[in-house]
N, CA, C and O of each residue as an XYZ file, in Angstrom:
452
protein
N    -123.181     28.242    -81.354
C    -123.726     26.932    -81.613
C    -122.871     26.177    -82.630
O    -122.722     24.960    -82.528
N    -122.313     26.882    -83.604
C    -121.442     26.252    -84.600
C    -120.242     25.603    -83.931
O    -119.848     24.494    -84.291
N    -119.664     26.290    -82.961
C    -118.508     25.757    -82.249
C    -118.859     24.461    -81.525
O    -118.100     23.495    -81.592
N    -119.977     24.428    -80.847
C    -120.382     23.247    -80.082
C    -120.632     22.062    -81.019
O    -120.158     20.958    -80.752
N    -121.363     22.275    -82.100
C    -121.663     21.191    -83.040
C    -120.377     20.676    -83.678
O    -120.188     19.467    -83.814
N    -119.506     21.580    -84.064
C    -118.234     21.189    -84.673
C    -117.391     20.388    -83.691
O    -116.804     19.369    -84.055
N    -117.332     20.845    -82.461
C    -116.557     20.148    -81.431
C    -117.114     18.753    -81.168
O    -116.351     17.794    -81.055
N    -118.431     18.633    -81.069
C    -119.056     17.325    -80.834
C    -118.759     16.367    -81.996
O    -118.403     15.212    -81.767
N    -118.903     16.833    -83.221
C    -118.604     15.985    -84.379
C    -117.132     15.573    -84.398
O    -116.801     14.432    -84.718
N    -116.268     16.502    -84.056
C    -114.827     16.236    -84.027
C    -114.497     15.161    -82.986
O    -113.776     14.206    -83.274
N    -115.023     15.328    -81.795
C    -114.716     14.392    -80.707
C    -115.328     13.011    -80.974
O    -114.643     11.999    -80.827
N    -116.593     12.958    -81.360
C    -117.235     11.659    -81.577
C    -116.588     10.875    -82.719
O    -116.326      9.681    -82.580
N    -116.334     11.528    -83.826
C    -115.701     10.815    -84.934
C    -114.249     10.463    -84.595
O    -113.742      9.428    -85.027
N    -113.587     11.320    -83.827
C    -112.218     11.027    -83.393
C    -112.149      9.841    -82.447
O    -111.233      9.023    -82.535
N    -113.106      9.746    -81.553
C    -113.160      8.600    -80.632
C    -113.358      7.308    -81.417
O    -112.696      6.307    -81.143
N    -114.267      7.326    -82.390
C    -114.474      6.125    -83.208
C    -113.203      5.779    -83.978
O    -112.759      4.631    -83.970
N    -112.625      6.767    -84.637
C    -111.446      6.521    -85.461
C    -110.299      5.960    -84.620
O    -109.742      4.911    -84.944
N    -109.952      6.652    -83.552
C    -108.842      6.199    -82.719
C    -109.178      4.873    -82.030
O    -108.342      3.972    -81.984
N    -110.381      4.752    -81.502
C    -110.757      3.534    -80.798
C    -110.746      2.307    -81.681
O    -110.236      1.258    -81.285
N    -111.302      2.427    -82.870
C    -111.300      1.275    -83.786
C    -109.881      0.966    -84.253
O    -109.531     -0.197    -84.455
N    -109.078      1.986    -84.422
C    -107.685      1.768    -84.828
C    -106.910      1.058    -83.722
O    -106.176      0.109    -83.996
N    -107.065      1.506    -82.477
C    -106.378      0.859    -81.362
C    -106.813     -0.603    -81.234
O    -105.985     -1.480    -80.986
N    -108.105     -0.860    -81.403
C    -108.626     -2.223    -81.294
C    -108.076     -3.112    -82.398
O    -107.619     -4.223    -82.128
N    -108.113     -2.639    -83.631
C    -107.612     -3.445    -84.745
C    -106.099     -3.642    -84.665
O    -105.590     -4.692    -85.059
N    -105.388     -2.654    -84.165
C    -103.938     -2.780    -84.017
C    -103.600     -3.859    -82.994
O    -102.602     -4.569    -83.126
N    -104.432     -3.968    -81.992
C    -104.192     -4.953    -80.916
C    -104.680     -6.343    -81.286
O    -103.986     -7.326    -81.028
N    -105.854     -6.444    -81.882
C    -106.448     -7.758    -82.144
C    -106.066     -8.324    -83.494
O    -105.932     -9.539    -83.642
N    -105.889     -7.461    -84.479
C    -105.526     -7.919    -85.807
C    -106.592     -8.795    -86.448
O    -106.276     -9.673    -87.251
N    -107.826     -8.567    -86.104
C    -108.898     -9.413    -86.610
C    -109.252     -9.085    -88.047
O    -108.799     -8.086    -88.607
N    -110.068     -9.944    -88.630
C    -110.537     -9.740    -89.991
C    -111.544     -8.607    -90.110
O    -111.973     -8.276    -91.216
N    -111.926     -8.010    -88.989
C    -112.887     -6.910    -89.011
C    -112.323     -5.680    -89.710
O    -113.069     -4.768    -90.065
N    -111.019     -5.655    -89.906
C    -110.408     -4.489    -90.544
C    -111.011     -4.216    -91.905
O    -111.171     -3.059    -92.292
N    -111.347     -5.262    -92.631
C    -111.928     -5.095    -93.961
C    -113.231     -4.317    -93.893
O    -113.495     -3.460    -94.736
N    -114.050     -4.619    -92.882
C    -115.341     -3.938    -92.744
C    -115.203     -2.546    -92.150
O    -116.070     -1.698    -92.361
N    -114.123     -2.296    -91.407
C    -113.994     -1.013    -90.717
C    -113.179      0.032    -91.464
O    -113.205      1.205    -91.092
N    -112.464     -0.357    -92.496
C    -111.614      0.612    -93.199
C    -112.442      1.772    -93.750
O    -112.059      2.931    -93.592
N    -113.555      1.480    -94.384
C    -114.408      2.547    -94.927
C    -114.904      3.503    -93.856
O    -114.733      4.715    -93.988
N    -115.524      2.976    -92.783
C    -115.957      3.862    -91.702
C    -114.797      4.622    -91.042
O    -114.957      5.774    -90.639
N    -113.636      3.976    -90.934
C    -112.477      4.673    -90.362
C    -112.063      5.857    -91.232
O    -111.800      6.945    -90.719
N    -112.005      5.650    -92.528
C    -111.627      6.733    -93.436
C    -112.690      7.830    -93.413
O    -112.362      9.015    -93.469
N    -113.958      7.439    -93.330
C    -115.032      8.434    -93.202
C    -114.894      9.249    -91.930
O    -115.044     10.471    -91.946
N    -114.608      8.565    -90.821
C    -114.417      9.266    -89.547
C    -113.192     10.169    -89.616
O    -113.214     11.293    -89.114
N    -112.126      9.677    -90.236
C    -110.911     10.489    -90.383
C    -111.210     11.761    -91.170
O    -110.739     12.843    -90.818
N    -111.989     11.625    -92.230
C    -112.368     12.784    -93.034
C    -113.128     13.804    -92.183
O    -112.840     15.000    -92.232
N    -114.092     13.324    -91.409
C    -114.868     14.226    -90.542
C    -113.964     14.891    -89.508
O    -114.090     16.087    -89.245
N    -113.055     14.116    -88.926
C    -112.120     14.673    -87.930
C    -111.265     15.768    -88.555
O    -111.070     16.824    -87.953
N    -110.762     15.526    -89.738
C    -109.873     16.497    -90.385
C    -110.633     17.764    -90.767
O    -110.141     18.871    -90.550
N    -111.820     17.610    -91.329
C    -112.617     18.786    -91.717
C    -113.034     19.589    -90.484
O    -112.886     20.811    -90.459
N    -113.553     18.907    -89.466
C    -113.986     19.631    -88.263
C    -112.791     20.195    -87.503
O    -112.896     21.249    -86.875
N    -111.661     19.503    -87.554
C    -110.450     20.041    -86.927
C    -110.014     21.338    -87.584
O    -109.624     22.289    -86.906
N    -110.082     21.372    -88.911
C    -109.761     22.614    -89.620
C    -110.714     23.736    -89.272
O    -110.307     24.886    -89.110
N    -111.996     23.391    -89.157
C    -112.982     24.408    -88.776
C    -112.762     24.883    -87.343
O    -112.874     26.075    -87.056
N    -112.447     23.948    -86.443
C    -112.154     24.347    -85.062
C    -110.931     25.257    -85.002
O    -110.905     26.230    -84.248
N    -109.930     24.935    -85.798
C    -108.736     25.779    -85.836
C    -109.129     27.196    -86.259
O    -108.691     28.181    -85.665
N    -109.955     27.276    -87.288
C    -110.405     28.580    -87.776
C    -111.221     29.323    -86.714
O    -111.033     30.523    -86.516
N    -112.114     28.623    -86.041
C    -112.994     29.258    -85.066
C    -112.285     29.655    -83.770
O    -112.617     30.674    -83.164
N    -111.317     28.855    -83.351
C    -110.728     29.057    -82.025
C    -109.290     29.562    -82.071
O    -108.892     30.353    -81.215
N    -108.504     29.123    -83.051
C    -107.065     29.398    -83.019
C    -106.577     30.275    -84.158
O    -105.373     30.505    -84.273
N    -107.461     30.767    -84.993
C    -107.062     31.589    -86.121
C    -106.317     32.830    -85.648
O    -106.798     33.562    -84.783
N    -105.153     33.057    -86.214
C    -104.371     34.233    -85.867
C    -103.498     34.055    -84.641
O    -102.728     34.955    -84.302
N    -103.597     32.924    -83.969
C    -102.774     32.657    -82.788
C    -101.592     31.784    -83.176
O    -101.693     30.952    -84.077
N    -100.487     31.975    -82.499
C     -99.317     31.133    -82.767
C     -98.532     30.895    -81.485
O     -97.319     31.102    -81.438
N     -99.232     30.461    -80.455
C     -98.583     30.174    -79.182
C     -98.252     28.703    -79.038
O     -98.358     27.922    -79.984
N     -97.851     28.348    -77.838
C     -97.488     26.968    -77.529
C     -98.646     26.008    -77.814
O     -98.434     24.921    -78.350
N     -99.859     26.405    -77.459
C    -101.033     25.563    -77.687
C    -101.177     25.215    -79.156
O    -101.410     24.056    -79.499
N    -101.042     26.193    -80.015
C    -101.203     25.962    -81.451
C    -100.103     25.061    -82.008
O    -100.367     24.239    -82.885
N     -98.876     25.205    -81.513
C     -97.797     24.342    -81.993
C     -98.023     22.890    -81.568
O     -97.763     21.969    -82.342
N     -98.499     22.689    -80.360
C     -98.792     21.328    -79.898
C     -99.926     20.735    -80.725
O     -99.854     19.582    -81.149
N    -100.971     21.522    -80.952
C    -102.080     21.037    -81.775
C    -101.630     20.747    -83.203
O    -102.122     19.804    -83.824
N    -100.717     21.531    -83.725
C    -100.199     21.309    -85.070
C     -99.479     19.967    -85.172
O     -99.641     19.252    -86.160
N     -98.691     19.624    -84.164
C     -98.022     18.316    -84.146
C     -99.067     17.199    -84.173
O     -98.926     16.228    -84.916
N    -100.110     17.343    -83.361
C    -101.178     16.350    -83.345
C    -101.904     16.258    -84.673
O    -102.234     15.163    -85.129
N    -102.153     17.391    -85.294
C    -102.842     17.406    -86.584
C    -102.010     16.722    -87.664
O    -102.542     15.964    -88.476
N    -100.719     16.985    -87.674
C     -99.835     16.344    -88.658
C     -99.811     14.832    -88.438
O     -99.853     14.062    -89.397
N     -99.745     14.414    -87.184
C     -99.762     12.976    -86.877
C    -101.066     12.343    -87.364
O    -101.055     11.237    -87.905
N    -102.186     13.037    -87.174
C    -103.488     12.518    -87.628
C    -103.538     12.427    -89.152
O    -104.050     11.449    -89.697
N    -103.016     13.427    -89.835
C    -102.995     13.394    -91.306
C    -102.151     12.231    -91.828
O    -102.526     11.569    -92.796
N    -101.019     11.992    -91.186
C    -100.177     10.865    -91.592
C    -100.895      9.553    -91.317
O    -100.854      8.638    -92.139
N    -101.555      9.453    -90.160
C    -102.315      8.239    -89.825
C    -103.396      7.978    -90.865
O    -103.584      6.840    -91.295
N    -104.099      9.015    -91.266
C    -105.139      8.862    -92.290
C    -104.529      8.383    -93.604
O    -105.104      7.533    -94.284
N    -103.383      8.920    -93.956
C    -102.706      8.483    -95.179
C    -102.275      7.028    -95.118
O    -102.441      6.284    -96.085
N    -101.727      6.625    -93.990
C    -101.309      5.231    -93.811
C    -102.512      4.303    -93.936
O    -102.448      3.291    -94.635
N    -103.598      4.641    -93.268
C    -104.789      3.795    -93.331
C    -105.429      3.828    -94.716
O    -105.927      2.811    -95.200
N    -105.416      4.972    -95.337
C    -106.012      5.081    -96.669
C    -105.262      4.274    -97.714
O    -105.865      3.739    -98.645
N    -103.949      4.186    -97.560
C    -103.141      3.454    -98.535
C    -103.106      1.953    -98.286
O    -103.028      1.163    -99.227
N    -103.165      1.559    -97.012
C    -103.075      0.119    -96.722
C    -103.798     -0.221    -95.420
O    -103.261     -0.939    -94.576
N    -105.009      0.294    -95.261
C    -105.751      0.191    -94.011
C    -106.091     -1.188    -93.525
O    -106.282     -1.374    -92.324
N    -106.178     -2.180    -94.415
C    -106.570     -3.526    -93.972
C    -105.434     -4.282    -93.314
O    -105.677     -5.257    -92.603
N    -104.244     -3.872    -93.524
C    -103.087     -4.565    -92.940
C    -102.961     -4.201    -91.462
O    -103.146     -3.050    -91.069
N    -102.644     -5.206    -90.662
C    -102.467     -4.978    -89.226
C    -101.326     -3.999    -88.987
O    -101.401     -3.163    -88.086
N    -100.274     -4.099    -89.788
C     -99.134     -3.184    -89.636
C     -99.570     -1.739    -89.832
O     -99.132     -0.858    -89.092
N    -100.418     -1.486    -90.810
C    -100.915     -0.127    -91.047
C    -101.730      0.357    -89.857
O    -101.620      1.514    -89.453
N    -102.549     -0.527    -89.294
C    -103.349     -0.155    -88.117
C    -102.439      0.155    -86.932
O    -102.721      1.067    -86.154
N    -101.372     -0.585    -86.793
C    -100.437     -0.349    -85.668
C     -99.687      0.970    -85.828
O     -99.508      1.711    -84.861
N     -99.257      1.253    -87.038
C     -98.584      2.536    -87.289
C     -99.564      3.682    -87.035
O     -99.226      4.665    -86.377
N    -100.776      3.545    -87.562
C    -101.793      4.581    -87.363
C    -102.136      4.726    -85.882
O    -102.385      5.836    -85.412
N    -102.150      3.624    -85.151
C    -102.471      3.687    -83.718
C    -101.447      4.519    -82.958
O    -101.807      5.317    -82.092
N    -100.181      4.334    -83.281
C     -99.128      5.134    -82.630
C     -99.310      6.615    -82.972
O     -99.224      7.477    -82.098
N     -99.561      6.895    -84.241
C     -99.751      8.284    -84.665
C    -100.991      8.905    -84.020
O    -100.961     10.070    -83.622
N    -102.063      8.149    -83.915
C    -103.276      8.680    -83.280
C    -103.097      8.830    -81.772
O    -103.713      9.703    -81.161
N    -102.268      7.995    -81.171
C    -101.947      8.186    -79.748
C    -101.222      9.512    -79.558
O    -101.493     10.238    -78.602
N    -100.307      9.828    -80.460
C     -99.623     11.132    -80.421
C    -100.648     12.256    -80.556
O    -100.577     13.258    -79.844
N    -101.590     12.086    -81.463
C    -102.633     13.094    -81.681
C    -103.449     13.327    -80.416
O    -103.668     14.469    -80.014
N    -103.896     12.244    -79.793
C    -104.708     12.357    -78.576
C    -103.903     13.016    -77.459
O    -104.421     13.871    -76.741
N    -102.657     12.627    -77.314
C    -101.786     13.229    -76.283
C    -101.634     14.725    -76.540
O    -101.702     15.528    -75.609
N    -101.431     15.095    -77.788
C    -101.279     16.525    -78.121
C    -102.548     17.308    -77.814
O    -102.481     18.418    -77.288
N    -103.710     16.732    -78.141
C    -104.972     17.437    -77.860
C    -105.163     17.630    -76.363
O    -105.612     18.686    -75.917
N    -104.822     16.612    -75.597
C    -104.975     16.718    -74.136
C    -103.956     17.705    -73.559
O    -104.295     18.513    -72.695
N    -102.724     17.641    -74.031
C    -101.668     18.497    -73.495
C    -101.850     19.963    -73.895
O    -101.508     20.865    -73.130
N    -102.387     20.194    -75.086
C    -102.535     21.571    -75.575
C    -103.428     22.396    -74.668
O    -103.242     23.606    -74.537
N    -104.372     21.760    -74.059
C    -105.306     22.475    -73.168
C    -104.581     23.122    -71.995
O    -105.006     24.164    -71.494
N    -103.497     22.509    -71.563
C    -102.779     22.973    -70.371
C    -101.406     23.550    -70.696
O    -100.601     23.764    -69.790
N    -101.128     23.802    -71.962
C     -99.805     24.326    -72.366
C     -99.643     25.778    -71.985
O     -98.597     26.372    -72.249
C-alpha cells in the first residue's frame, strides 16, 4: 500500500508541476506569481516521493533503468532549483519546462529500457 500511495502522490504532483510549468513557459502570463508557491510545493513532493520510490523499487539496482531514471531525477532537481531561484520569470519557466520534459521522457523510457 505504501508503494501505491507514494506512486500516486508522485504522479499527481508531477503532473501539476510539469503541466503548470509547460503552460507558463508557453503563455508567459502573470499567473506565474500565484503559481510559484504551489509549483515549488509540488516539486518538493515529487522529489521526496521520488526518493522514496527509488528506495522501495530500485534500491540496490544499477541497471539501464536506474541510469535513465537518474538522468531524469537530476533534470528535475535542476528544474526545481531554477524555479526556486527565479520562478516568476518566463525564462525560468522555459528552462524548467525543457528540464521537466527530459524528466518525463526519462520516466517513460525507463519502463522499457
